[in-house]
gemmi code that builds the backbone of each chain (N, CA, C; Angstrom):
import gemmi

chains = {
    "A": [
        ("MET", (6.206, -0.017, 284.460), (5.396, 1.066, 283.977), (4.041, 0.568, 283.548)),
        ("THR", (3.000, 1.256, 283.931), (1.660, 0.878, 283.482), (1.556, 1.118, 281.985)),
        ("THR", (1.043, 0.129, 281.257), (0.945, 0.309, 279.830), (-0.459, 0.717, 279.429)),
        ("HIS", (-0.551, 1.347, 278.321), (-1.849, 1.849, 277.829), (-2.112, 1.409, 276.413)),
        ("SER", (-1.616, 0.217, 276.059), (-1.734, -0.204, 274.651), (-3.184, -0.296, 274.241)),
        ("ALA", (-4.047, -0.764, 275.120), (-5.451, -0.903, 274.747), (-6.069, 0.459, 274.461)),
        ("SER", (-5.842, 1.424, 275.387), (-6.469, 2.743, 275.177), (-5.847, 3.429, 273.961)),
        ("CYS", (-4.558, 3.232, 273.704), (-3.920, 3.853, 272.536), (-4.520, 3.287, 271.250)),
        ("ASP", (-4.697, 1.974, 271.217), (-5.289, 1.333, 270.029), (-6.691, 1.864, 269.820)),
        ("ALA", (-7.442, 1.973, 270.923), (-8.816, 2.461, 270.805), (-8.823, 3.902, 270.287)),
        ("LEU", (-7.902, 4.709, 270.813), (-7.803, 6.089, 270.372), (-7.488, 6.152, 268.884)),
        ("GLN", (-6.557, 5.296, 268.454), (-6.156, 5.294, 267.067), (-7.334, 4.959, 266.168)),
        ("ILE", (-8.105, 3.936, 266.590), (-9.268, 3.538, 265.780), (-10.296, 4.690, 265.739)),
        ("GLN", (-10.548, 5.281, 266.884), (-11.505, 6.404, 266.937), (-11.024, 7.544, 266.021)),
        ("THR", (-9.708, 7.849, 266.083), (-9.170, 8.950, 265.306), (-9.319, 8.653, 263.804)),
        ("GLU", (-9.041, 7.414, 263.434), (-9.056, 7.106, 262.011), (-10.473, 6.862, 261.481)),
        ("GLN", (-11.455, 6.724, 262.365), (-12.822, 6.549, 261.897), (-13.590, 7.866, 261.867)),
        ("ALA", (-13.007, 8.878, 262.541), (-13.707, 10.161, 262.586), (-13.588, 10.847, 261.225)),
        ("PRO", (-14.580, 11.701, 260.896), (-14.452, 12.458, 259.650), (-13.186, 13.312, 259.674)),
        ("LEU", (-12.553, 13.484, 258.533), (-11.279, 14.217, 258.500), (-11.487, 15.672, 258.842)),
        ("ARG", (-10.750, 16.123, 259.804), (-10.742, 17.562, 260.145), (-9.618, 18.193, 259.329)),
        ("SER", (-9.924, 19.179, 258.501), (-8.878, 19.767, 257.683), (-9.105, 21.246, 257.466)),
        ("TYR", (-8.026, 21.958, 257.148), (-8.035, 23.396, 257.043), (-7.235, 23.791, 255.815)),
        ("PRO", (-7.921, 24.263, 254.761), (-7.198, 24.674, 253.567), (-6.638, 26.091, 253.727)),
        ("VAL", (-5.392, 26.190, 254.106), (-4.792, 27.515, 254.314), (-4.522, 28.262, 253.030)),
        ("THR", (-4.162, 27.484, 252.017), (-4.014, 28.108, 250.651), (-4.580, 27.052, 249.673)),
        ("GLU", (-4.588, 27.457, 248.393), (-5.067, 26.514, 247.380), (-4.101, 25.321, 247.279)),
        ("ARG", (-2.858, 25.587, 247.681), (-1.842, 24.547, 247.518), (-1.685, 23.654, 248.736)),
        ("VAL", (-2.022, 24.178, 249.911), (-1.712, 23.458, 251.160), (-2.972, 23.215, 252.009)),
        ("LEU", (-3.124, 21.934, 252.388), (-4.210, 21.509, 253.279), (-3.589, 21.042, 254.574)),
        ("LEU", (-3.949, 21.702, 255.696), (-3.508, 21.234, 257.022), (-4.579, 20.288, 257.514)),
        ("ALA", (-4.159, 19.107, 258.018), (-5.184, 18.096, 258.315), (-4.828, 17.304, 259.568)),
        ("ALA", (-5.861, 16.747, 260.204), (-5.701, 15.781, 261.264), (-5.429, 14.421, 260.621)),
        ("GLN", (-5.328, 13.376, 261.425), (-5.025, 12.035, 260.917), (-6.024, 11.624, 259.827)),
        ("PRO", (-5.542, 11.369, 258.602), (-6.450, 10.895, 257.554), (-6.885, 9.439, 257.802)),
        ("ARG", (-8.042, 9.109, 257.242), (-8.496, 7.716, 257.248), (-7.985, 7.045, 255.961)),
        ("VAL", (-8.125, 5.753, 255.912), (-7.602, 4.991, 254.786), (-8.217, 5.492, 253.455)),
        ("ASP", (-9.534, 5.763, 253.484), (-10.166, 6.147, 252.233), (-9.954, 7.631, 251.872)),
        ("ASP", (-9.278, 8.366, 252.755), (-8.966, 9.781, 252.432), (-7.867, 9.926, 251.396)),
        ("TRP", (-6.985, 8.915, 251.279), (-5.840, 9.080, 250.347), (-6.377, 9.236, 248.910)),
        ("ALA", (-7.301, 8.387, 248.531), (-7.839, 8.514, 247.160), (-8.579, 9.834, 246.971)),
        ("GLN", (-9.220, 10.273, 248.068), (-9.938, 11.562, 247.989), (-8.967, 12.714, 247.770)),
        ("PHE", (-7.820, 12.625, 248.413), (-6.794, 13.696, 248.207), (-6.368, 13.761, 246.751)),
        ("VAL", (-6.132, 12.559, 246.187), (-5.732, 12.502, 244.760), (-6.824, 13.111, 243.886)),
        ("ALA", (-8.042, 12.740, 244.186), (-9.171, 13.249, 243.390), (-9.279, 14.794, 243.465)),
        ("GLN", (-8.819, 15.322, 244.645), (-8.861, 16.793, 244.836), (-7.633, 17.485, 244.268)),
        ("GLY", (-6.723, 16.704, 243.741), (-5.527, 17.315, 243.115), (-4.285, 17.393, 243.988)),
        ("TYR", (-4.320, 16.826, 245.178), (-3.128, 16.855, 246.026), (-2.139, 15.808, 245.527)),
        ("THR", (-0.867, 16.100, 245.700), (0.192, 15.205, 245.136), (1.120, 14.648, 246.198)),
        ("THR", (1.275, 15.343, 247.338), (2.236, 14.916, 248.350), (1.571, 14.976, 249.746)),
        ("VAL", (1.945, 13.993, 250.570), (1.516, 13.973, 251.948), (2.766, 14.093, 252.854)),
        ("LEU", (2.702, 15.008, 253.814), (3.808, 15.128, 254.815), (3.205, 14.817, 256.183)),
        ("ASN", (3.653, 13.726, 256.781), (3.177, 13.289, 258.096), (4.245, 13.567, 259.156)),
        ("ILE", (3.916, 14.319, 260.176), (4.899, 14.646, 261.197), (4.653, 13.857, 262.498)),
        ("ARG", (3.765, 12.862, 262.494), (3.536, 12.080, 263.706), (4.740, 11.156, 263.967)),
        ("GLY", (4.896, 10.783, 265.226), (6.104, 10.068, 265.610), (6.111, 8.553, 265.359)),
        ("ASP", (4.930, 7.982, 265.183), (4.835, 6.514, 265.125), (5.362, 5.959, 263.799)),
        ("ALA", (6.505, 5.300, 263.815), (7.142, 4.825, 262.588), (6.314, 3.663, 261.954)),
        ("GLU", (5.755, 2.779, 262.808), (5.021, 1.652, 262.262), (3.777, 2.125, 261.501)),
        ("ARG", (3.082, 3.100, 262.116), (1.913, 3.635, 261.455), (2.317, 4.282, 260.114)),
        ("ALA", (3.466, 4.988, 260.157), (3.903, 5.681, 258.923), (4.210, 4.680, 257.796)),
        ("VAL", (4.744, 3.536, 258.119), (4.992, 2.511, 257.093), (3.685, 2.082, 256.429)),
        ("LEU", (2.684, 1.849, 257.237), (1.393, 1.437, 256.720), (0.756, 2.563, 255.899)),
        ("GLN", (0.834, 3.777, 256.446), (0.275, 4.918, 255.744), (0.968, 5.145, 254.404)),
        ("ARG", (2.302, 4.975, 254.384), (3.040, 5.180, 253.152), (2.510, 4.223, 252.063)),
        ("ALA", (2.317, 2.950, 252.478), (1.865, 1.958, 251.511), (0.499, 2.378, 250.942)),
        ("ASN", (-0.404, 2.813, 251.808), (-1.746, 3.210, 251.373), (-1.718, 4.482, 250.519)),
        ("ALA", (-0.928, 5.458, 250.952), (-0.869, 6.723, 250.223), (-0.214, 6.543, 248.870)),
        ("GLU", (0.884, 5.783, 248.819), (1.562, 5.570, 247.531), (0.709, 4.732, 246.605)),
        ("ALA", (-0.043, 3.770, 247.158), (-0.917, 2.975, 246.298), (-2.009, 3.862, 245.666)),
        ("ALA", (-2.357, 4.937, 246.364), (-3.363, 5.839, 245.812), (-2.766, 6.829, 244.831)),
        ("GLY", (-1.400, 6.848, 244.768), (-0.721, 7.743, 243.809), (-0.130, 8.981, 244.389)),
        ("LEU", (0.034, 9.029, 245.720), (0.602, 10.199, 246.387), (2.068, 9.994, 246.734)),
        ("ARG", (2.837, 11.067, 246.691), (4.170, 11.034, 247.288), (3.950, 11.080, 248.809)),
        ("TYR", (4.829, 10.396, 249.553), (4.653, 10.340, 251.002), (5.968, 10.676, 251.710)),
        ("ILE", (5.918, 11.600, 252.619), (7.084, 11.980, 253.396), (6.755, 11.827, 254.877)),
        ("HIS", (7.589, 11.089, 255.606), (7.391, 10.989, 257.046), (8.542, 11.740, 257.717)),
        ("ALA", (8.208, 12.730, 258.484), (9.195, 13.565, 259.208), (8.725, 13.677, 260.655)),
        ("PRO", (9.171, 12.774, 261.500), (8.679, 12.750, 262.903), (9.283, 13.854, 263.783)),
        ("TRP", (8.837, 15.070, 263.509), (9.372, 16.201, 264.277), (8.758, 16.202, 265.656)),
        ("PRO", (9.555, 16.534, 266.672), (9.034, 16.446, 268.082), (7.940, 17.426, 268.399)),
        ("ALA", (6.921, 16.954, 269.085), (5.813, 17.809, 269.485), (6.228, 18.740, 270.633)),
        ("TYR", (7.185, 18.281, 271.419), (7.485, 19.021, 272.645), (8.472, 20.150, 272.446)),
        ("GLU", (9.219, 20.133, 271.328), (10.263, 21.134, 271.180), (10.570, 21.361, 269.705)),
        ("LEU", (9.831, 22.248, 269.118), (10.054, 22.582, 267.724), (11.296, 23.460, 267.636)),
        ("GLU", (12.145, 23.207, 266.634), (13.397, 23.968, 266.468), (13.428, 24.615, 265.086)),
        ("PRO", (14.260, 25.649, 264.897), (14.376, 26.277, 263.555), (14.723, 25.290, 262.474)),
        ("GLU", (15.459, 24.215, 262.786), (15.809, 23.224, 261.763), (14.574, 22.528, 261.219)),
        ("HIS", (13.563, 22.357, 262.075), (12.329, 21.711, 261.593), (11.583, 22.628, 260.624)),
        ("LEU", (11.589, 23.925, 260.966), (10.950, 24.878, 260.025), (11.708, 24.920, 258.716)),
        ("ALA", (13.052, 24.837, 258.771), (13.863, 24.857, 257.555), (13.543, 23.592, 256.721)),
        ("ALA", (13.392, 22.459, 257.401), (13.061, 21.242, 256.654), (11.677, 21.367, 256.012)),
        ("PHE", (10.745, 21.987, 256.711), (9.419, 22.177, 256.136), (9.512, 23.155, 254.927)),
        ("ALA", (10.300, 24.210, 255.099), (10.470, 25.160, 253.966), (11.065, 24.470, 252.756)),
        ("ALA", (11.984, 23.521, 252.982), (12.581, 22.769, 251.882), (11.508, 21.952, 251.132)),
        ("VAL", (10.605, 21.348, 251.918), (9.515, 20.587, 251.290), (8.645, 21.543, 250.461)),
        ("MET", (8.349, 22.702, 251.039), (7.481, 23.661, 250.347), (8.145, 24.134, 249.051)),
        ("GLU", (9.461, 24.320, 249.075), (10.139, 24.856, 247.914), (10.460, 23.812, 246.841)),
        ("ALA", (10.409, 22.556, 247.215), (10.749, 21.496, 246.233), (9.689, 21.431, 245.144)),
        ("PRO", (10.121, 21.503, 243.881), (9.124, 21.515, 242.768), (8.277, 20.256, 242.745)),
        ("GLU", (8.845, 19.131, 243.209), (8.116, 17.886, 243.130), (7.004, 17.778, 244.197)),
        ("THR", (6.975, 18.713, 245.133), (5.948, 18.645, 246.184), (4.551, 18.859, 245.651)),
        ("GLY", (4.407, 19.862, 244.798), (3.073, 20.142, 244.261), (2.119, 20.555, 245.349)),
        ("ARG", (0.898, 20.067, 245.272), (-0.107, 20.417, 246.284), (0.041, 19.471, 247.473)),
        ("LEU", (0.067, 20.036, 248.655), (0.504, 19.308, 249.856), (-0.609, 19.099, 250.873)),
        ("VAL", (-0.721, 17.862, 251.387), (-1.509, 17.576, 252.598), (-0.502, 17.442, 253.737)),
        ("PHE", (-0.606, 18.313, 254.729), (0.343, 18.350, 255.832), (-0.420, 17.955, 257.082)),
        ("HIS", (-0.058, 16.792, 257.687), (-0.930, 16.329, 258.777), (-0.164, 15.871, 260.010)),
        ("CYS", (-0.872, 15.986, 261.128), (-0.425, 15.385, 262.435), (-1.665, 14.661, 262.966)),
        ("ARG", (-1.800, 14.526, 264.284), (-2.967, 13.792, 264.808), (-4.210, 14.679, 264.813)),
        ("SER", (-4.063, 15.928, 265.312), (-5.254, 16.748, 265.520), (-5.280, 18.000, 264.634)),
        ("ALA", (-4.260, 18.168, 263.791), (-4.121, 19.347, 262.906), (-3.653, 20.589, 263.650)),
        ("THR", (-3.316, 20.453, 264.940), (-2.852, 21.628, 265.661), (-1.366, 21.881, 265.469)),
        ("ARG", (-0.568, 20.837, 265.577), (0.870, 21.018, 265.390), (1.201, 21.519, 263.971)),
        ("VAL", (0.505, 20.981, 262.979), (0.791, 21.447, 261.621), (0.366, 22.911, 261.465)),
        ("GLY", (-0.696, 23.314, 262.175), (-1.102, 24.730, 262.146), (-0.028, 25.594, 262.764)),
        ("LEU", (0.544, 25.134, 263.862), (1.614, 25.887, 264.515), (2.837, 26.017, 263.592)),
        ("ILE", (3.206, 24.922, 262.954), (4.387, 24.967, 262.058), (4.124, 25.869, 260.868)),
        ("TRP", (2.896, 25.812, 260.352), (2.540, 26.680, 259.231), (2.630, 28.136, 259.651)),
        ("MET", (2.131, 28.467, 260.834), (2.182, 29.858, 261.340), (3.638, 30.316, 261.476)),
        ("LEU", (4.456, 29.466, 262.067), (5.882, 29.841, 262.271), (6.625, 29.926, 260.947)),
        ("TYR", (6.300, 29.054, 260.007), (6.892, 29.098, 258.667), (6.572, 30.425, 257.994)),
        ("ARG", (5.311, 30.846, 258.121), (4.930, 32.149, 257.524), (5.763, 33.260, 258.140)),
        ("MET", (5.928, 33.217, 259.481), (6.649, 34.282, 260.173), (8.147, 34.238, 259.938)),
        ("VAL", (8.738, 33.065, 260.056), (10.204, 32.947, 260.027), (10.769, 32.904, 258.591)),
        ("HIS", (10.075, 32.227, 257.729), (10.594, 32.037, 256.371), (9.962, 32.946, 255.335)),
        ("GLN", (8.830, 33.507, 255.641), (8.156, 34.350, 254.629), (7.954, 35.781, 255.123)),
        ("GLY", (8.412, 36.080, 256.328), (8.331, 37.468, 256.794), (6.987, 37.991, 257.150)),
        ("TRP", (6.020, 37.078, 257.375), (4.694, 37.547, 257.774), (4.717, 38.039, 259.216)),
        ("SER", (3.835, 38.960, 259.544), (3.648, 39.332, 260.933), (2.869, 38.235, 261.619)),
        ("ARG", (2.959, 38.224, 262.926), (2.168, 37.242, 263.696), (0.675, 37.453, 263.466)),
        ("GLU", (0.284, 38.685, 263.405), (-1.118, 38.992, 263.210), (-1.622, 38.421, 261.891)),
        ("GLN", (-0.812, 38.594, 260.842), (-1.214, 38.064, 259.519), (-1.309, 36.524, 259.544)),
        ("ALA", (-0.300, 35.914, 260.196), (-0.261, 34.441, 260.228), (-1.437, 33.890, 261.013)),
        ("GLU", (-1.763, 34.551, 262.122), (-2.881, 34.081, 262.919), (-4.200, 34.256, 262.161)),
        ("ALA", (-4.303, 35.380, 261.464), (-5.547, 35.658, 260.713), (-5.780, 34.597, 259.628)),
        ("GLU", (-4.688, 34.161, 259.019), (-4.820, 33.162, 257.964), (-5.355, 31.847, 258.539)),
        ("LEU", (-4.831, 31.471, 259.707), (-5.262, 30.211, 260.328), (-6.725, 30.325, 260.770)),
        ("ARG", (-7.054, 31.452, 261.331), (-8.456, 31.639, 261.740), (-9.407, 31.594, 260.526)),
        ("ALA", (-8.991, 32.197, 259.446), (-9.810, 32.199, 258.236), (-9.972, 30.795, 257.675)),
        ("ALA", (-8.952, 29.957, 257.923), (-9.011, 28.559, 257.441), (-9.939, 27.715, 258.288)),
        ("GLY", (-10.332, 28.223, 259.481), (-11.314, 27.522, 260.290), (-10.882, 27.091, 261.665)),
        ("TYR", (-9.658, 27.417, 262.068), (-9.213, 27.056, 263.418), (-10.032, 27.847, 264.479)),
        ("ASP", (-10.361, 27.190, 265.596), (-11.218, 27.802, 266.605), (-10.372, 28.510, 267.680)),
        ("ASP", (-11.041, 29.101, 268.649), (-10.379, 29.905, 269.701), (-9.394, 29.038, 270.501)),
        ("GLU", (-9.751, 27.810, 270.785), (-8.883, 26.929, 271.557), (-7.581, 26.649, 270.802)),
        ("ALA", (-7.695, 26.397, 269.496), (-6.510, 26.189, 268.686), (-5.651, 27.445, 268.636)),
        ("MET", (-6.321, 28.592, 268.492), (-5.549, 29.861, 268.399), (-4.809, 30.128, 269.701)),
        ("GLU", (-5.403, 29.747, 270.811), (-4.736, 29.917, 272.111), (-3.487, 29.037, 272.178)),
        ("THR", (-3.635, 27.805, 271.659), (-2.501, 26.901, 271.620), (-1.393, 27.449, 270.736)),
        ("PHE", (-1.773, 27.975, 269.559), (-0.752, 28.533, 268.647), (-0.015, 29.661, 269.372)),
        ("ALA", (-0.746, 30.518, 270.054), (-0.121, 31.676, 270.693), (0.887, 31.245, 271.792)),
        ("PHE", (0.447, 30.287, 272.594), (1.337, 29.799, 273.664), (2.615, 29.163, 273.076)),
        ("CYS", (2.395, 28.279, 272.135), (3.543, 27.529, 271.568), (4.433, 28.406, 270.705)),
        ("ALA", (3.876, 29.401, 270.033), (4.676, 30.327, 269.249), (5.538, 31.166, 270.193)),
        ("ASP", (4.948, 31.600, 271.303), (5.750, 32.366, 272.308), (6.896, 31.517, 272.780)),
        ("ASP", (6.641, 30.232, 273.073), (7.683, 29.307, 273.557), (8.791, 29.217, 272.518)),
        ("PHE", (8.403, 29.015, 271.255), (9.422, 28.893, 270.178), (10.249, 30.168, 270.052)),
        ("CYS", (9.573, 31.303, 270.028), (10.284, 32.567, 269.836), (11.229, 32.881, 270.981)),
        ("GLU", (10.809, 32.578, 272.209), (11.674, 32.816, 273.365), (12.904, 31.928, 273.308)),
        ("ARG", (12.707, 30.654, 273.007), (13.842, 29.687, 273.000), (14.799, 29.958, 271.847)),
        ("CYS", (14.271, 30.345, 270.729), (15.054, 30.408, 269.520), (15.461, 31.844, 269.120)),
        ("GLY", (15.102, 32.788, 269.956), (15.520, 34.182, 269.653), (14.881, 34.743, 268.402)),
        ("VAL", (13.644, 34.359, 268.195), (12.929, 34.864, 266.993), (12.005, 36.007, 267.386)),
        ("ASP", (11.945, 37.031, 266.555), (10.999, 38.107, 266.802), (9.581, 37.590, 266.549)),
        ("GLY", (8.815, 37.484, 267.606), (7.490, 36.858, 267.483), (6.337, 37.842, 267.301)),
        ("ARG", (6.642, 39.034, 266.826), (5.538, 40.006, 266.669), (4.890, 39.936, 265.273)),
    ],
    "B": [
        ("MET", (0.843, 4.029, 293.021), (1.094, 5.353, 292.456), (2.532, 5.770, 292.756)),
        ("THR", (3.183, 6.326, 291.791), (4.549, 6.761, 291.931), (4.654, 8.010, 292.791)),
        ("ASN", (5.706, 8.105, 293.584), (5.981, 9.301, 294.341), (6.436, 10.403, 293.368)),
        ("TYR", (6.069, 11.648, 293.681), (6.464, 12.740, 292.805), (6.750, 13.970, 293.620)),
        ("ASP", (7.432, 14.927, 292.991), (7.893, 16.100, 293.682), (7.055, 17.338, 293.330)),
        ("GLN", (6.582, 17.389, 292.099), (5.730, 18.527, 291.687), (4.633, 18.042, 290.757)),
        ("THR", (3.569, 18.823, 290.716), (2.436, 18.468, 289.851), (2.176, 19.596, 288.843)),
        ("LEU", (1.874, 19.175, 287.604), (1.486, 20.119, 286.566), (0.083, 19.716, 286.096)),
        ("ASP", (-0.834, 20.628, 286.231), (-2.226, 20.352, 285.822), (-2.447, 20.944, 284.426)),
        ("VAL", (-2.626, 20.095, 283.423), (-2.890, 20.565, 282.067), (-4.257, 20.074, 281.576)),
        ("LYS", (-5.184, 19.955, 282.523), (-6.537, 19.526, 282.133), (-7.089, 20.517, 281.109)),
        ("GLY", (-7.718, 20.005, 280.091), (-8.333, 20.849, 279.096), (-7.376, 21.198, 277.930)),
        ("ALA", (-6.096, 21.075, 278.169), (-5.129, 21.424, 277.131), (-4.956, 20.253, 276.148)),
        ("LYS", (-4.838, 20.560, 274.859), (-4.679, 19.536, 273.842), (-3.321, 19.676, 273.151)),
        ("CYS", (-2.916, 18.620, 272.495), (-1.649, 18.548, 271.824), (-1.372, 19.815, 271.008)),
        ("PRO", (-0.194, 20.404, 271.108), (0.976, 19.947, 271.864), (1.164, 20.630, 273.206)),
        ("MET", (0.126, 21.297, 273.717), (0.261, 22.080, 274.972), (0.722, 21.249, 276.170)),
        ("PRO", (0.137, 20.041, 276.428), (0.636, 19.301, 277.575), (2.146, 18.987, 277.486)),
        ("LEU", (2.618, 18.707, 276.289), (4.028, 18.411, 276.117), (4.907, 19.659, 276.298)),
        ("VAL", (4.472, 20.740, 275.685), (5.280, 21.973, 275.778), (5.346, 22.462, 277.198)),
        ("LYS", (4.210, 22.445, 277.889), (4.210, 22.888, 279.315), (5.005, 21.953, 280.183)),
        ("SER", (4.949, 20.648, 279.887), (5.718, 19.690, 280.665), (7.223, 19.852, 280.443)),
        ("ARG", (7.578, 20.101, 279.176), (9.011, 20.311, 278.879), (9.543, 21.517, 279.640)),
        ("LYS", (8.753, 22.585, 279.717), (9.164, 23.746, 280.460), (9.275, 23.446, 281.955)),
        ("ALA", (8.286, 22.697, 282.429), (8.293, 22.367, 283.898), (9.450, 21.430, 284.248)),
        ("ILE", (9.747, 20.460, 283.398), (10.872, 19.582, 283.653), (12.155, 20.356, 283.656)),
        ("GLY", (12.276, 21.360, 282.827), (13.496, 22.170, 282.763), (13.753, 22.924, 284.039)),
        ("GLU", (12.698, 23.151, 284.815), (12.838, 23.908, 286.056), (12.953, 22.964, 287.279)),
        ("LEU", (12.875, 21.656, 287.025), (12.940, 20.667, 288.104), (14.393, 20.251, 288.351)),
        ("PRO", (14.852, 20.065, 289.570), (16.198, 19.523, 289.797), (16.301, 18.112, 289.224)),
        ("VAL", (17.533, 17.776, 288.761), (17.775, 16.421, 288.237), (17.440, 15.390, 289.304)),
        ("GLY", (16.734, 14.346, 288.875), (16.358, 13.272, 289.816), (14.948, 13.390, 290.320)),
        ("GLN", (14.371, 14.592, 290.231), (13.003, 14.758, 290.747), (11.970, 14.345, 289.704)),
        ("VAL", (10.757, 14.084, 290.219), (9.674, 13.529, 289.372), (8.537, 14.541, 289.276)),
        ("LEU", (8.046, 14.730, 288.042), (6.910, 15.574, 287.754), (5.674, 14.726, 287.463)),
        ("GLN", (4.597, 15.016, 288.158), (3.320, 14.394, 287.830), (2.528, 15.342, 286.923)),
        ("VAL", (2.104, 14.840, 285.768), (1.348, 15.673, 284.832), (-0.063, 15.081, 284.731)),
        ("ILE", (-1.056, 15.959, 284.943), (-2.465, 15.505, 284.891), (-3.119, 16.121, 283.661)),
        ("SER", (-3.546, 15.248, 282.736), (-4.096, 15.697, 281.465), (-5.463, 15.058, 281.218)),
        ("THR", (-6.262, 15.727, 280.423), (-7.545, 15.127, 279.978), (-7.481, 14.741, 278.501)),
        ("ASP", (-6.321, 14.958, 277.869), (-6.174, 14.630, 276.441), (-5.729, 13.163, 276.297)),
        ("ARG", (-6.617, 12.342, 275.704), (-6.258, 10.930, 275.546), (-4.998, 10.709, 274.725)),
        ("GLY", (-4.807, 11.593, 273.763), (-3.613, 11.470, 272.926), (-2.324, 11.695, 273.681)),
        ("SER", (-2.414, 12.267, 274.884), (-1.211, 12.542, 275.675), (-0.510, 11.242, 276.065)),
        ("VAL", (-1.247, 10.137, 276.130), (-0.620, 8.871, 276.511), (0.509, 8.504, 275.515)),
        ("ALA", (0.146, 8.506, 274.241), (1.130, 8.205, 273.196), (2.138, 9.353, 273.067)),
        ("ASP", (1.679, 10.580, 273.235), (2.592, 11.699, 273.085), (3.727, 11.692, 274.090)),
        ("PHE", (3.399, 11.354, 275.366), (4.435, 11.330, 276.376), (5.371, 10.142, 276.165)),
        ("GLN", (4.848, 9.020, 275.674), (5.708, 7.884, 275.362), (6.689, 8.283, 274.257)),
        ("GLY", (6.204, 9.004, 273.260), (7.066, 9.445, 272.185), (8.125, 10.436, 272.651)),
        ("TRP", (7.743, 11.336, 273.538), (8.666, 12.314, 274.105), (9.811, 11.580, 274.844)),
        ("ALA", (9.420, 10.626, 275.703), (10.423, 9.929, 276.516), (11.405, 9.140, 275.642)),
        ("LYS", (10.932, 8.689, 274.493), (11.807, 7.900, 273.592), (12.882, 8.789, 272.975)),
        ("THR", (12.557, 10.058, 272.730), (13.495, 10.909, 271.983), (14.208, 11.954, 272.846)),
        ("ALA", (13.637, 12.343, 273.965), (14.262, 13.365, 274.776), (15.443, 12.820, 275.552)),
        ("LYS", (16.456, 13.668, 275.785), (17.689, 13.175, 276.437), (17.648, 13.350, 277.973)),
        ("ASN", (16.657, 14.062, 278.441), (16.704, 14.351, 279.895), (15.435, 13.914, 280.647)),
        ("VAL", (14.657, 12.985, 280.015), (13.383, 12.625, 280.609), (13.195, 11.100, 280.597)),
        ("GLU", (12.756, 10.585, 281.725), (12.342, 9.154, 281.778), (10.866, 9.106, 282.174)),
        ("LEU", (10.108, 8.358, 281.387), (8.688, 8.155, 281.720), (8.608, 6.993, 282.670)),
        ("ILE", (8.255, 7.263, 283.889), (8.274, 6.221, 284.930), (6.969, 5.448, 284.958)),
        ("GLU", (5.866, 6.148, 284.817), (4.561, 5.476, 284.902), (3.497, 6.316, 284.239)),
        ("GLN", (2.470, 5.644, 283.710), (1.263, 6.341, 283.251), (0.063, 5.618, 283.826)),
        ("GLU", (-0.947, 6.344, 284.198), (-2.149, 5.712, 284.719), (-3.378, 6.522, 284.270)),
        ("THR", (-4.485, 5.835, 284.231), (-5.752, 6.482, 283.892), (-6.670, 6.431, 285.091)),
        ("VAL", (-7.277, 7.579, 285.439), (-8.094, 7.694, 286.646), (-9.428, 8.355, 286.211)),
        ("GLN", (-10.505, 7.790, 286.711), (-11.823, 8.373, 286.421), (-12.096, 9.500, 287.439)),
        ("GLU", (-12.445, 10.680, 286.928), (-12.787, 11.790, 287.817), (-14.148, 12.336, 287.334)),
        ("GLY", (-15.204, 12.033, 288.075), (-16.508, 12.438, 287.619), (-16.826, 11.759, 286.304)),
        ("ASN", (-17.189, 12.564, 285.300), (-17.494, 11.986, 283.999), (-16.366, 12.078, 282.996)),
        ("GLN", (-15.151, 12.360, 283.495), (-14.026, 12.446, 282.567), (-12.893, 11.574, 283.062)),
        ("GLU", (-12.068, 11.152, 282.097), (-10.889, 10.358, 282.440), (-9.680, 11.290, 282.522)),
        ("LEU", (-8.861, 11.034, 283.531), (-7.631, 11.786, 283.676), (-6.481, 10.857, 283.268)),
        ("TYR", (-5.560, 11.392, 282.462), (-4.364, 10.641, 282.013), (-3.203, 11.234, 282.789)),
        ("ILE", (-2.626, 10.388, 283.670), (-1.604, 10.911, 284.588), (-0.238, 10.314, 284.211)),
        ("HIS", (0.723, 11.174, 284.066), (2.054, 10.760, 283.614), (3.093, 11.157, 284.700)),
        ("TYR", (4.053, 10.311, 284.929), (5.111, 10.575, 285.905), (6.425, 10.602, 285.161)),
        ("LEU", (7.073, 11.725, 285.189), (8.305, 11.941, 284.403), (9.435, 12.328, 285.330)),
        ("LYS", (10.550, 11.660, 285.185), (11.734, 12.011, 285.993), (12.724, 12.774, 285.140)),
        ("ARG", (13.241, 13.850, 285.706), (14.343, 14.561, 284.991), (15.623, 13.808, 285.261)),
        ("THR", (16.278, 13.372, 284.194), (17.452, 12.500, 284.333), (18.763, 13.212, 284.063)),
        ("ALA", (18.712, 14.405, 283.474), (19.949, 15.122, 283.188), (19.663, 16.610, 283.114)),
    ],
}
model = gemmi.Model(1)
for chain_id, residues in chains.items():
    chain = gemmi.Chain(chain_id)
    for i, (resn, *xyz) in enumerate(residues, 1):
        res = gemmi.Residue()
        res.name, res.seqid = resn, gemmi.SeqId(i, " ")
        for name, pos in zip(("N", "CA", "C"), xyz):
            atom = gemmi.Atom()
            atom.name, atom.element = name, gemmi.Element(name[0])
            atom.pos, atom.b_iso = gemmi.Position(*pos), 0.0
            res.add_atom(atom)
        chain.add_residue(res)
    model.add_chain(chain)
structure = gemmi.Structure()
structure.add_model(model)
structure.setup_entities()
């Protein structure tokens, strides 16, 4: 198999050097792309208490945990699959949201799109929001047309597979 | 270049669209056949590697990067194994 370790490393460096892309959906929850090392202290300064990372790379998560915990954050790594979100993943997210120790949450993946999708589905499946309401919240938080198109496609996929009313 | 049976063009799509569309396409492919996925999302390289590690019906056979005009294409070859 052709390997891409060099391009992956380069991508990782570029991602972690870019300014943090983030979307405050509520006062309590910030949806974010990959944070940089110096973002952890910034989160603490802003009053966030917990970080939930859903990216798959376990080695990166170990390093991130050390940095985040050193800054004073709780750190949760939940490598939920990007290709097939299931109701159990939403239930696990709901459990994090309901846990009193979570406090204010930074919820991140690589580009902030998957966390936006999970947030949208959480609103619909666990909180009874309409799709229109959930989409409006994400748009108000700053997601662009391209992201909204992705949410729509992936939400349709989830609702069809899992028998969820996606209206 | 790996031989393949079908092609999925996801140029312009960003995570998680290439993965979700590929998962749907693999599901419609007969077992043993290979899907070529053409993406412009650099992150798809790691994303497809992660998918192949955890999915029960997919083998990542090869990945390659090809220059097309002023953009890079990330091409993935996936075999349906079950």
